[in-house]
Each structure stands twice: as structure tokens, then as C-alpha cells.
PDB file of N, CA, C and O in Angstrom:
ATOM      1  N   MET A   1      84.473 -16.399 101.163  1.00  0.00           N
ATOM      2  CA  MET A   1      83.621 -15.254 101.363  1.00  0.00           C
ATOM      3  C   MET A   1      82.840 -15.411 102.672  1.00  0.00           C
ATOM      4  O   MET A   1      82.749 -14.468 103.457  1.00  0.00           O
ATOM      5  N   LYS A   2      82.280 -16.592 102.905  1.00  0.00           N
ATOM      6  CA  LYS A   2      81.508 -16.812 104.133  1.00  0.00           C
ATOM      7  C   LYS A   2      82.376 -16.585 105.367  1.00  0.00           C
ATOM      8  O   LYS A   2      81.949 -15.976 106.348  1.00  0.00           O
ATOM      9  N   GLU A   3      83.608 -17.093 105.288  1.00  0.00           N
ATOM     10  CA  GLU A   3      84.523 -16.952 106.416  1.00  0.00           C
ATOM     11  C   GLU A   3      84.858 -15.478 106.658  1.00  0.00           C
ATOM     12  O   GLU A   3      84.887 -15.023 107.801  1.00  0.00           O
ATOM     13  N   TYR A   4      85.103 -14.754 105.604  1.00  0.00           N
ATOM     14  CA  TYR A   4      85.406 -13.331 105.726  1.00  0.00           C
ATOM     15  C   TYR A   4      84.232 -12.583 106.351  1.00  0.00           C
ATOM     16  O   TYR A   4      84.419 -11.775 107.260  1.00  0.00           O
ATOM     17  N   LEU A   5      83.038 -12.849 105.869  1.00  0.00           N
ATOM     18  CA  LEU A   5      81.860 -12.152 106.391  1.00  0.00           C
ATOM     19  C   LEU A   5      81.583 -12.518 107.843  1.00  0.00           C
ATOM     20  O   LEU A   5      81.108 -11.685 108.614  1.00  0.00           O
ATOM     21  N   ALA A   6      81.875 -13.747 108.214  1.00  0.00           N
ATOM     22  CA  ALA A   6      81.640 -14.181 109.592  1.00  0.00           C
ATOM     23  C   ALA A   6      82.524 -13.421 110.570  1.00  0.00           C
ATOM     24  O   ALA A   6      82.129 -13.184 111.711  1.00  0.00           O
ATOM     25  N   ASN A   7      83.716 -13.039 110.130  1.00  0.00           N
ATOM     26  CA  ASN A   7      84.665 -12.355 111.016  1.00  0.00           C
ATOM     27  C   ASN A   7      84.793 -10.859 110.740  1.00  0.00           C
ATOM     28  O   ASN A   7      85.666 -10.199 111.305  1.00  0.00           O
ATOM     29  N   SER A   8      83.961 -10.336 109.904  1.00  0.00           N
ATOM     30  CA  SER A   8      84.061  -8.909 109.577  1.00  0.00           C
ATOM     31  C   SER A   8      82.943  -8.120 110.252  1.00  0.00           C
ATOM     32  O   SER A   8      82.036  -8.685 110.862  1.00  0.00           O
ATOM     33  N   LYS A   9      83.034  -6.833 110.128  1.00  0.00           N
ATOM     34  CA  LYS A   9      81.995  -5.963 110.680  1.00  0.00           C
ATOM     35  C   LYS A   9      80.945  -5.614 109.635  1.00  0.00           C
ATOM     36  O   LYS A   9      80.121  -4.721 109.837  1.00  0.00           O
ATOM     37  N   ILE A  10      80.985  -6.320 108.530  1.00  0.00           N
ATOM     38  CA  ILE A  10      80.024  -6.068 107.452  1.00  0.00           C
ATOM     39  C   ILE A  10      78.727  -6.806 107.742  1.00  0.00           C
ATOM     40  O   ILE A  10      78.731  -7.994 108.065  1.00  0.00           O
ATOM     41  N   GLU A  11      77.640  -6.100 107.624  1.00  0.00           N
ATOM     42  CA  GLU A  11      76.318  -6.706 107.791  1.00  0.00           C
ATOM     43  C   GLU A  11      75.579  -6.593 106.460  1.00  0.00           C
ATOM     44  O   GLU A  11      75.378  -5.496 105.937  1.00  0.00           O
ATOM     45  N   LEU A  12      75.185  -7.730 105.929  1.00  0.00           N
ATOM     46  CA  LEU A  12      74.422  -7.716 104.689  1.00  0.00           C
ATOM     47  C   LEU A  12      72.976  -7.375 105.009  1.00  0.00           C
ATOM     48  O   LEU A  12      72.368  -7.984 105.889  1.00  0.00           O
ATOM     49  N   VAL A  13      72.431  -6.409 104.300  1.00  0.00           N
ATOM     50  CA  VAL A  13      71.055  -5.974 104.517  1.00  0.00           C
ATOM     51  C   VAL A  13      70.260  -6.231 103.252  1.00  0.00           C
ATOM     52  O   VAL A  13      70.683  -5.860 102.157  1.00  0.00           O
ATOM     53  N   PHE A  14      69.117  -6.863 103.402  1.00  0.00           N
ATOM     54  CA  PHE A  14      68.252  -7.169 102.269  1.00  0.00           C
ATOM     55  C   PHE A  14      67.680  -5.878 101.692  1.00  0.00           C
ATOM     56  O   PHE A  14      67.109  -5.064 102.417  1.00  0.00           O
ATOM     57  N   LEU A  15      67.835  -5.701 100.404  1.00  0.00           N
ATOM     58  CA  LEU A  15      67.223  -4.574  99.707  1.00  0.00           C
ATOM     59  C   LEU A  15      66.130  -5.131  98.813  1.00  0.00           C
ATOM     60  O   LEU A  15      66.389  -5.966  97.946  1.00  0.00           O
ATOM     61  N   SER A  16      64.939  -4.677  99.024  1.00  0.00           N
ATOM     62  CA  SER A  16      63.817  -5.184  98.241  1.00  0.00           C
ATOM     63  C   SER A  16      63.986  -4.804  96.776  1.00  0.00           C
ATOM     64  O   SER A  16      64.709  -3.861  96.455  1.00  0.00           O
ATOM     65  N   PRO A  17      63.323  -5.532  95.894  1.00  0.00           N
ATOM     66  CA  PRO A  17      63.386  -5.193  94.471  1.00  0.00           C
ATOM     67  C   PRO A  17      62.862  -3.776  94.244  1.00  0.00           C
ATOM     68  O   PRO A  17      62.077  -3.253  95.035  1.00  0.00           O
ATOM     69  N   TYR A  18      63.300  -3.187  93.182  1.00  0.00           N
ATOM     70  CA  TYR A  18      62.879  -1.832  92.855  1.00  0.00           C
ATOM     71  C   TYR A  18      61.367  -1.768  92.711  1.00  0.00           C
ATOM     72  O   TYR A  18      60.776  -2.580  91.998  1.00  0.00           O
ATOM     73  N   ALA A  19      60.753  -0.840  93.363  1.00  0.00           N
ATOM     74  CA  ALA A  19      59.307  -0.662  93.288  1.00  0.00           C
ATOM     75  C   ALA A  19      59.034   0.684  92.633  1.00  0.00           C
ATOM     76  O   ALA A  19      59.082   1.725  93.288  1.00  0.00           O
ATOM     77  N   SER A  20      58.750   0.655  91.346  1.00  0.00           N
ATOM     78  CA  SER A  20      58.566   1.911  90.615  1.00  0.00           C
ATOM     79  C   SER A  20      57.392   2.724  91.136  1.00  0.00           C
ATOM     80  O   SER A  20      57.362   3.943  90.973  1.00  0.00           O
ATOM     81  N   ASN A  21      56.427   2.063  91.761  1.00  0.00           N
ATOM     82  CA  ASN A  21      55.272   2.789  92.281  1.00  0.00           C
ATOM     83  C   ASN A  21      55.658   3.730  93.426  1.00  0.00           C
ATOM     84  O   ASN A  21      54.938   4.686  93.712  1.00  0.00           O
ATOM     85  N   LEU A  22      56.788   3.462  94.076  1.00  0.00           N
ATOM     86  CA  LEU A  22      57.236   4.339  95.158  1.00  0.00           C
ATOM     87  C   LEU A  22      57.981   5.560  94.637  1.00  0.00           C
ATOM     88  O   LEU A  22      58.230   6.501  95.390  1.00  0.00           O
ATOM     89  N   ASN A  23      58.330   5.554  93.381  1.00  0.00           N
ATOM     90  CA  ASN A  23      59.044   6.667  92.766  1.00  0.00           C
ATOM     91  C   ASN A  23      58.020   7.692  92.263  1.00  0.00           C
ATOM     92  O   ASN A  23      57.236   7.399  91.361  1.00  0.00           O
ATOM     93  N   LEU A  24      58.032   8.875  92.844  1.00  0.00           N
ATOM     94  CA  LEU A  24      57.012   9.878  92.524  1.00  0.00           C
ATOM     95  C   LEU A  24      57.035  10.314  91.067  1.00  0.00           C
ATOM     96  O   LEU A  24      55.976  10.570  90.494  1.00  0.00           O
ATOM     97  N   ILE A  25      58.207  10.408  90.451  1.00  0.00           N
ATOM     98  CA  ILE A  25      58.251  10.839  89.054  1.00  0.00           C
ATOM     99  C   ILE A  25      57.636   9.773  88.157  1.00  0.00           C
ATOM    100  O   ILE A  25      57.043  10.097  87.129  1.00  0.00           O
ATOM    101  N   LYS A  26      57.770   8.501  88.537  1.00  0.00           N
ATOM    102  CA  LYS A  26      57.141   7.427  87.758  1.00  0.00           C
ATOM    103  C   LYS A  26      55.619   7.537  87.862  1.00  0.00           C
ATOM    104  O   LYS A  26      54.908   7.311  86.884  1.00  0.00           O
ATOM    105  N   ARG A  27      55.128   7.883  89.047  1.00  0.00           N
ATOM    106  CA  ARG A  27      53.682   8.067  89.219  1.00  0.00           C
ATOM    107  C   ARG A  27      53.183   9.223  88.356  1.00  0.00           C
ATOM    108  O   ARG A  27      52.150   9.127  87.694  1.00  0.00           O
ATOM    109  N   PHE A  28      53.945  10.318  88.383  1.00  0.00           N
ATOM    110  CA  PHE A  28      53.558  11.479  87.584  1.00  0.00           C
ATOM    111  C   PHE A  28      53.576  11.130  86.101  1.00  0.00           C
ATOM    112  O   PHE A  28      52.650  11.495  85.377  1.00  0.00           O
ATOM    113  N   TRP A  29      54.602  10.436  85.638  1.00  0.00           N
ATOM    114  CA  TRP A  29      54.724  10.040  84.232  1.00  0.00           C
ATOM    115  C   TRP A  29      53.545   9.156  83.826  1.00  0.00           C
ATOM    116  O   TRP A  29      52.996   9.310  82.735  1.00  0.00           O
ATOM    117  N   LYS A  30      53.159   8.233  84.702  1.00  0.00           N
ATOM    118  CA  LYS A  30      52.014   7.359  84.414  1.00  0.00           C
ATOM    119  C   LYS A  30      50.734   8.186  84.284  1.00  0.00           C
ATOM    120  O   LYS A  30      49.924   7.944  83.389  1.00  0.00           O
ATOM    121  N   PHE A  31      50.554   9.156  85.175  1.00  0.00           N
ATOM    122  CA  PHE A  31      49.379  10.031  85.106  1.00  0.00           C
ATOM    123  C   PHE A  31      49.384  10.834  83.811  1.00  0.00           C
ATOM    124  O   PHE A  31      48.349  10.985  83.162  1.00  0.00           O
ATOM    125  N   PHE A  32      50.554  11.347  83.440  1.00  0.00           N
ATOM    126  CA  PHE A  32      50.701  12.097  82.190  1.00  0.00           C
ATOM    127  C   PHE A  32      50.285  11.238  80.996  1.00  0.00           C
ATOM    128  O   PHE A  32      49.503  11.675  80.152  1.00  0.00           O
ATOM    129  N   LYS A  33      50.813  10.016  80.931  1.00  0.00           N
ATOM    130  CA  LYS A  33      50.490   9.127  79.810  1.00  0.00           C
ATOM    131  C   LYS A  33      49.001   8.785  79.785  1.00  0.00           C
ATOM    132  O   LYS A  33      48.385   8.733  78.721  1.00  0.00           O
ATOM    133  N   LYS A  34      48.434   8.554  80.961  1.00  0.00           N
ATOM    134  CA  LYS A  34      47.004   8.239  81.041  1.00  0.00           C
ATOM    135  C   LYS A  34      46.165   9.409  80.530  1.00  0.00           C
ATOM    136  O   LYS A  34      45.163   9.211  79.843  1.00  0.00           O
ATOM    137  N   THR A  35      46.576  10.612  80.866  1.00  0.00           N
ATOM    138  CA  THR A  35      45.828  11.804  80.486  1.00  0.00           C
ATOM    139  C   THR A  35      46.029  12.177  79.019  1.00  0.00           C
ATOM    140  O   THR A  35      45.072  12.548  78.339  1.00  0.00           O
ATOM    141  N   VAL A  36      47.250  12.082  78.533  1.00  0.00           N
ATOM    142  CA  VAL A  36      47.578  12.572  77.190  1.00  0.00           C
ATOM    143  C   VAL A  36      47.533  11.478  76.124  1.00  0.00           C
ATOM    144  O   VAL A  36      47.149  11.747  74.986  1.00  0.00           O
ATOM    145  N   LEU A  37      47.915  10.263  76.472  1.00  0.00           N
ATOM    146  CA  LEU A  37      48.077   9.228  75.451  1.00  0.00           C
ATOM    147  C   LEU A  37      46.958   8.196  75.361  1.00  0.00           C
ATOM    148  O   LEU A  37      46.471   7.907  74.268  1.00  0.00           O
ATOM    149  N   TYR A  38      46.550   7.645  76.486  1.00  0.00           N
ATOM    150  CA  TYR A  38      45.639   6.504  76.468  1.00  0.00           C
ATOM    151  C   TYR A  38      44.324   6.835  75.773  1.00  0.00           C
ATOM    152  O   TYR A  38      43.658   7.813  76.111  1.00  0.00           O
ATOM    153  N   GLY A  39      43.963   6.009  74.801  1.00  0.00           N
ATOM    154  CA  GLY A  39      42.689   6.171  74.100  1.00  0.00           C
ATOM    155  C   GLY A  39      42.639   7.368  73.175  1.00  0.00           C
ATOM    156  O   GLY A  39      41.556   7.803  72.783  1.00  0.00           O
ATOM    157  N   ARG A  40      43.784   7.904  72.824  1.00  0.00           N
ATOM    158  CA  ARG A  40      43.823   9.080  71.956  1.00  0.00           C
ATOM    159  C   ARG A  40      44.740   8.824  70.766  1.00  0.00           C
ATOM    160  O   ARG A  40      45.739   8.110  70.861  1.00  0.00           O
ATOM    161  N   TYR A  41      44.374   9.419  69.667  1.00  0.00           N
ATOM    162  CA  TYR A  41      45.187   9.325  68.452  1.00  0.00           C
ATOM    163  C   TYR A  41      45.458  10.734  67.960  1.00  0.00           C
ATOM    164  O   TYR A  41      44.536  11.536  67.811  1.00  0.00           O
ATOM    165  N   TYR A  42      46.701  11.029  67.713  1.00  0.00           N
ATOM    166  CA  TYR A  42      47.081  12.337  67.199  1.00  0.00           C
ATOM    167  C   TYR A  42      47.530  12.159  65.753  1.00  0.00           C
ATOM    168  O   TYR A  42      48.452  11.397  65.465  1.00  0.00           O
ATOM    169  N   GLU A  43      46.875  12.860  64.869  1.00  0.00           N
ATOM    170  CA  GLU A  43      47.151  12.755  63.437  1.00  0.00           C
ATOM    171  C   GLU A  43      48.580  13.187  63.103  1.00  0.00           C
ATOM    172  O   GLU A  43      49.234  12.603  62.239  1.00  0.00           O
ATOM    173  N   THR A  44      49.045  14.209  63.798  1.00  0.00           N
ATOM    174  CA  THR A  44      50.385  14.731  63.517  1.00  0.00           C
ATOM    175  C   THR A  44      51.178  14.868  64.814  1.00  0.00           C
ATOM    176  O   THR A  44      50.616  14.892  65.910  1.00  0.00           O
ATOM    177  N   PHE A  45      52.475  14.957  64.662  1.00  0.00           N
ATOM    178  CA  PHE A  45      53.334  15.176  65.816  1.00  0.00           C
ATOM    179  C   PHE A  45      53.029  16.526  66.454  1.00  0.00           C
ATOM    180  O   PHE A  45      53.106  16.674  67.674  1.00  0.00           O
ATOM    181  N   CYS A  46      52.690  17.490  65.642  1.00  0.00           N
ATOM    182  CA  CYS A  46      52.354  18.827  66.143  1.00  0.00           C
ATOM    183  C   CYS A  46      51.155  18.761  67.094  1.00  0.00           C
ATOM    184  O   CYS A  46      51.147  19.432  68.126  1.00  0.00           O
ATOM    185  N   GLN A  47      50.149  17.962  66.755  1.00  0.00           N
ATOM    186  CA  GLN A  47      48.978  17.800  67.627  1.00  0.00           C
ATOM    187  C   GLN A  47      49.377  17.141  68.948  1.00  0.00           C
ATOM    188  O   GLN A  47      48.917  17.538  70.019  1.00  0.00           O
ATOM    189  N   PHE A  48      50.234  16.138  68.854  1.00  0.00           N
ATOM    190  CA  PHE A  48      50.719  15.462  70.061  1.00  0.00           C
ATOM    191  C   PHE A  48      51.503  16.434  70.944  1.00  0.00           C
ATOM    192  O   PHE A  48      51.313  16.478  72.160  1.00  0.00           O
ATOM    193  N   LYS A  49      52.374  17.200  70.320  1.00  0.00           N
ATOM    194  CA  LYS A  49      53.185  18.180  71.046  1.00  0.00           C
ATOM    195  C   LYS A  49      52.296  19.229  71.718  1.00  0.00           C
ATOM    196  O   LYS A  49      52.559  19.640  72.849  1.00  0.00           O
ATOM    197  N   THR A  50      51.258  19.651  71.026  1.00  0.00           N
ATOM    198  CA  THR A  50      50.313  20.622  71.588  1.00  0.00           C
ATOM    199  C   THR A  50      49.586  20.025  72.789  1.00  0.00           C
ATOM    200  O   THR A  50      49.399  20.699  73.802  1.00  0.00           O
ATOM    201  N   ALA A  51      49.174  18.758  72.679  1.00  0.00           N
ATOM    202  CA  ALA A  51      48.489  18.090  73.791  1.00  0.00           C
ATOM    203  C   ALA A  51      49.403  18.002  75.011  1.00  0.00           C
ATOM    204  O   ALA A  51      48.959  18.210  76.140  1.00  0.00           O
ATOM    205  N   CYS A  52      50.671  17.695  74.782  1.00  0.00           N
ATOM    206  CA  CYS A  52      51.639  17.643  75.888  1.00  0.00           C
ATOM    207  C   CYS A  52      51.794  19.019  76.531  1.00  0.00           C
ATOM    208  O   CYS A  52      51.793  19.144  77.755  1.00  0.00           O
ATOM    209  N   GLY A  53      51.924  20.030  75.708  1.00  0.00           N
ATOM    210  CA  GLY A  53      52.052  21.394  76.219  1.00  0.00           C
ATOM    211  C   GLY A  53      50.827  21.830  76.999  1.00  0.00           C
ATOM    212  O   GLY A  53      50.944  22.473  78.042  1.00  0.00           O
ATOM    213  N   ASN A  54      49.645  21.477  76.491  1.00  0.00           N
ATOM    214  CA  ASN A  54      48.399  21.819  77.186  1.00  0.00           C
ATOM    215  C   ASN A  54      48.310  21.128  78.540  1.00  0.00           C
ATOM    216  O   ASN A  54      47.822  21.706  79.511  1.00  0.00           O
ATOM    217  N   PHE A  55      48.785  19.887  78.598  1.00  0.00           N
ATOM    218  CA  PHE A  55      48.780  19.165  79.876  1.00  0.00           C
ATOM    219  C   PHE A  55      49.606  19.923  80.911  1.00  0.00           C
ATOM    220  O   PHE A  55      49.143  20.175  82.024  1.00  0.00           O
ATOM    221  N   PHE A  56      50.826  20.281  80.538  1.00  0.00           N
ATOM    222  CA  PHE A  56      51.704  20.966  81.490  1.00  0.00           C
ATOM    223  C   PHE A  56      51.229  22.383  81.792  1.00  0.00           C
ATOM    224  O   PHE A  56      51.400  22.868  82.910  1.00  0.00           O
ATOM    225  N   ALA A  57      50.641  23.045  80.816  1.00  0.00           N
ATOM    226  CA  ALA A  57      50.119  24.395  81.049  1.00  0.00           C
ATOM    227  C   ALA A  57      48.900  24.366  81.966  1.00  0.00           C
ATOM    228  O   ALA A  57      48.632  25.333  82.680  1.00  0.00           O
ATOM    229  N   GLY A  58      48.166  23.259  81.947  1.00  0.00           N
ATOM    230  CA  GLY A  58      46.945  23.160  82.746  1.00  0.00           C
ATOM    231  C   GLY A  58      47.060  22.235  83.937  1.00  0.00           C
ATOM    232  O   GLY A  58      46.073  21.619  84.338  1.00  0.00           O
ATOM    233  N   LEU A  59      48.249  22.126  84.510  1.00  0.00           N
ATOM    234  CA  LEU A  59      48.433  21.232  85.660  1.00  0.00           C
ATOM    235  C   LEU A  59      47.508  21.565  86.821  1.00  0.00           C
ATOM    236  O   LEU A  59      47.119  20.680  87.583  1.00  0.00           O
ATOM    237  N   ASP A  60      47.155  22.836  86.958  1.00  0.00           N
ATOM    238  CA  ASP A  60      46.265  23.225  88.056  1.00  0.00           C
ATOM    239  C   ASP A  60      44.898  22.561  87.941  1.00  0.00           C
ATOM    240  O   ASP A  60      44.201  22.420  88.946  1.00  0.00           O
ATOM    241  N   GLN A  61      44.505  22.152  86.747  1.00  0.00           N
ATOM    242  CA  GLN A  61      43.230  21.444  86.561  1.00  0.00           C
ATOM    243  C   GLN A  61      43.279  20.045  87.179  1.00  0.00           C
ATOM    244  O   GLN A  61      42.239  19.467  87.495  1.00  0.00           O
ATOM    245  N   HIS A  62      44.464  19.512  87.346  1.00  0.00           N
ATOM    246  CA  HIS A  62      44.642  18.158  87.878  1.00  0.00           C
ATOM    247  C   HIS A  62      45.129  18.180  89.325  1.00  0.00           C
ATOM    248  O   HIS A  62      45.610  17.170  89.837  1.00  0.00           O
ATOM    249  N   HIS A  63      45.004  19.309  89.967  1.00  0.00           N
ATOM    250  CA  HIS A  63      45.558  19.493  91.309  1.00  0.00           C
ATOM    251  C   HIS A  63      45.092  18.412  92.285  1.00  0.00           C
ATOM    252  O   HIS A  63      45.918  17.818  92.978  1.00  0.00           O
ATOM    253  N   ALA A  64      43.803  18.151  92.352  1.00  0.00           N
ATOM    254  CA  ALA A  64      43.273  17.180  93.320  1.00  0.00           C
ATOM    255  C   ALA A  64      43.800  15.775  93.039  1.00  0.00           C
ATOM    256  O   ALA A  64      44.209  15.065  93.957  1.00  0.00           O
ATOM    257  N   SER A  65      43.790  15.383  91.780  1.00  0.00           N
ATOM    258  CA  SER A  65      44.280  14.045  91.421  1.00  0.00           C
ATOM    259  C   SER A  65      45.761  13.899  91.738  1.00  0.00           C
ATOM    260  O   SER A  65      46.188  12.889  92.298  1.00  0.00           O
ATOM    261  N   LEU A  66      46.533  14.900  91.379  1.00  0.00           N
ATOM    262  CA  LEU A  66      47.975  14.834  91.616  1.00  0.00           C
ATOM    263  C   LEU A  66      48.303  14.894  93.102  1.00  0.00           C
ATOM    264  O   LEU A  66      49.255  14.260  93.558  1.00  0.00           O
ATOM    265  N   ARG A  67      47.526  15.644  93.845  1.00  0.00           N
ATOM    266  CA  ARG A  67      47.772  15.743  95.289  1.00  0.00           C
ATOM    267  C   ARG A  67      47.614  14.389  95.971  1.00  0.00           C
ATOM    268  O   ARG A  67      48.397  14.046  96.857  1.00  0.00           O
ATOM    269  N   SER A  68      46.611  13.620  95.565  1.00  0.00           N
ATOM    270  CA  SER A  68      46.426  12.305  96.181  1.00  0.00           C
ATOM    271  C   SER A  68      47.393  11.272  95.606  1.00  0.00           C
ATOM    272  O   SER A  68      47.772  10.326  96.296  1.00  0.00           O
ATOM    273  N   LEU A  69      47.789  11.446  94.363  1.00  0.00           N
ATOM    274  CA  LEU A  69      48.686  10.490  93.708  1.00  0.00           C
ATOM    275  C   LEU A  69      50.136  10.666  94.136  1.00  0.00           C
ATOM    276  O   LEU A  69      50.850   9.683  94.334  1.00  0.00           O
ATOM    277  N   LEU A  70      50.568  11.895  94.276  1.00  0.00           N
ATOM    278  CA  LEU A  70      51.970  12.186  94.576  1.00  0.00           C
ATOM    279  C   LEU A  70      52.167  12.452  96.060  1.00  0.00           C
ATOM    280  O   LEU A  70      52.550  13.552  96.459  1.00  0.00           O
ATOM    281  N   THR A  71      51.911  11.466  96.848  1.00  0.00           N
ATOM    282  CA  THR A  71      52.051  11.587  98.291  1.00  0.00           C
ATOM    283  C   THR A  71      53.252  10.779  98.756  1.00  0.00           C
ATOM    284  O   THR A  71      53.676   9.846  98.072  1.00  0.00           O
ATOM    285  N   ASP A  72      53.792  11.121  99.888  1.00  0.00           N
ATOM    286  CA  ASP A  72      54.904  10.349 100.438  1.00  0.00           C
ATOM    287  C   ASP A  72      54.476   9.553 101.667  1.00  0.00           C
ATOM    288  O   ASP A  72      55.314   9.129 102.464  1.00  0.00           O
ATOM    289  N   ARG A  73      53.189   9.355 101.814  1.00  0.00           N
ATOM    290  CA  ARG A  73      52.681   8.572 102.942  1.00  0.00           C
ATOM    291  C   ARG A  73      52.619   7.104 102.526  1.00  0.00           C
ATOM    292  O   ARG A  73      51.610   6.637 101.997  1.00  0.00           O
ATOM    293  N   PHE A  74      53.700   6.393 102.771  1.00  0.00           N
ATOM    294  CA  PHE A  74      53.773   4.983 102.425  1.00  0.00           C
ATOM    295  C   PHE A  74      53.686   4.151 103.690  1.00  0.00           C
ATOM    296  O   PHE A  74      54.108   4.581 104.764  1.00  0.00           O
ATOM    297  N   GLN A  75      53.144   2.979 103.552  1.00  0.00           N
ATOM    298  CA  GLN A  75      53.073   2.071 104.684  1.00  0.00           C
ATOM    299  C   GLN A  75      54.367   1.270 104.734  1.00  0.00           C
ATOM    300  O   GLN A  75      54.758   0.656 103.742  1.00  0.00           O
ATOM    301  N   ILE A  76      55.020   1.273 105.871  1.00  0.00           N
ATOM    302  CA  ILE A  76      56.237   0.491 106.057  1.00  0.00           C
ATOM    303  C   ILE A  76      55.823  -0.872 106.595  1.00  0.00           C
ATOM    304  O   ILE A  76      55.123  -0.956 107.604  1.00  0.00           O
ATOM    305  N   ILE A  77      56.251  -1.935 105.926  1.00  0.00           N
ATOM    306  CA  ILE A  77      55.803  -3.284 106.285  1.00  0.00           C
ATOM    307  C   ILE A  77      56.884  -4.046 107.028  1.00  0.00           C
ATOM    308  O   ILE A  77      56.965  -5.265 106.877  1.00  0.00           O
ATOM    309  N   GLY A  78      57.667  -3.431 107.775  1.00  0.00           N
ATOM    310  CA  GLY A  78      58.679  -4.166 108.524  1.00  0.00           C
ATOM    311  C   GLY A  78      60.009  -4.178 107.805  1.00  0.00           C
ATOM    312  O   GLY A  78      60.140  -3.708 106.675  1.00  0.00           O
ATOM    313  N   ARG A  79      60.965  -4.716 108.479  1.00  0.00           N
ATOM    314  CA  ARG A  79      62.331  -4.675 107.990  1.00  0.00           C
ATOM    315  C   ARG A  79      62.848  -6.091 107.824  1.00  0.00           C
ATOM    316  O   ARG A  79      62.782  -6.887 108.761  1.00  0.00           O
ATOM    317  N   SER A  80      63.351  -6.410 106.673  1.00  0.00           N
ATOM    318  CA  SER A  80      63.922  -7.731 106.428  1.00  0.00           C
ATOM    319  C   SER A  80      65.434  -7.625 106.473  1.00  0.00           C
ATOM    320  O   SER A  80      66.013  -6.632 106.031  1.00  0.00           O
ATOM    321  N   ARG A  81      66.046  -8.619 106.992  1.00  0.00           N
ATOM    322  CA  ARG A  81      67.513  -8.654 107.047  1.00  0.00           C
ATOM    323  C   ARG A  81      67.986  -9.984 106.474  1.00  0.00           C
ATOM    324  O   ARG A  81      67.347 -11.021 106.650  1.00  0.00           O
ATOM    325  N   LEU A  82      69.102  -9.927 105.796  1.00  0.00           N
ATOM    326  CA  LEU A  82      69.743 -11.110 105.249  1.00  0.00           C
ATOM    327  C   LEU A  82      70.968 -11.365 106.100  1.00  0.00           C
ATOM    328  O   LEU A  82      71.821 -10.489 106.245  1.00  0.00           O
ATOM    329  N   SER A  83      71.060 -12.540 106.654  1.00  0.00           N
ATOM    330  CA  SER A  83      72.207 -12.817 107.519  1.00  0.00           C
ATOM    331  C   SER A  83      73.466 -12.989 106.685  1.00  0.00           C
ATOM    332  O   SER A  83      73.399 -13.177 105.470  1.00  0.00           O
ATOM    333  N   ALA A  84      74.596 -12.922 107.338  1.00  0.00           N
ATOM    334  CA  ALA A  84      75.876 -13.059 106.652  1.00  0.00           C
ATOM    335  C   ALA A  84      76.151 -14.498 106.247  1.00  0.00           C
ATOM    336  O   ALA A  84      77.150 -14.772 105.582  1.00  0.00           O
ATOM    337  N   LYS A  85      75.295 -15.406 106.630  1.00  0.00           N
ATOM    338  CA  LYS A  85      75.463 -16.814 106.254  1.00  0.00           C
ATOM    339  C   LYS A  85      74.912 -17.019 104.858  1.00  0.00           C
ATOM    340  O   LYS A  85      73.708 -17.197 104.670  1.00  0.00           O
ATOM    341  N   ILE A  86      75.790 -16.993 103.897  1.00  0.00           N
ATOM    342  CA  ILE A  86      75.371 -17.098 102.497  1.00  0.00           C
ATOM    343  C   ILE A  86      75.319 -18.539 102.075  1.00  0.00           C
ATOM    344  O   ILE A  86      74.986 -18.834 100.928  1.00  0.00           O
TER     345      ILE A  86
END
């Protein structure tokens, strides 16, 4: 494998581990759980379902929080490369 990579046009590039915090839907899901679930007890599934529906119906109430949370302004910390020498 090392010999093949040394003579090929393939360049191995380091891919950082998955960072769920960079995934906007994960951020939104975390905010949803914090708002609807944390520190709350629902006696019935119907109450829980209603709370979920109210959250989505009232998203405009969370506009400021979501605007700052769901941003794509990430800091790039440089580029790492993995050489073909394995």
C-alpha cells in the first residue's frame, strides 16, 4: 500500500472527527430539547405532544436565540494534512 501511494496521484487528506456542534440541525435539536424537555415532566404523551407542537408553532418567540445559535460563522483553525507515508 505504501509503495502504491508513493507512486500514485492520490493524496491522503486528514478529515477531522465528526463535530456535531457544526451541524446546524443538531444545534436546533439541542435547543428544542432544552426548551421542551429539560426540567419538565409531562403526565401524558398528549401533553408532551402539545408542548412539541407549541414549540414549533411559537418559533418566532425564539427568533433571537435561534439567530445567534444557528449561524454559519465558524472559525477555521488551519488545515491539517496526512502524508502518504503510512
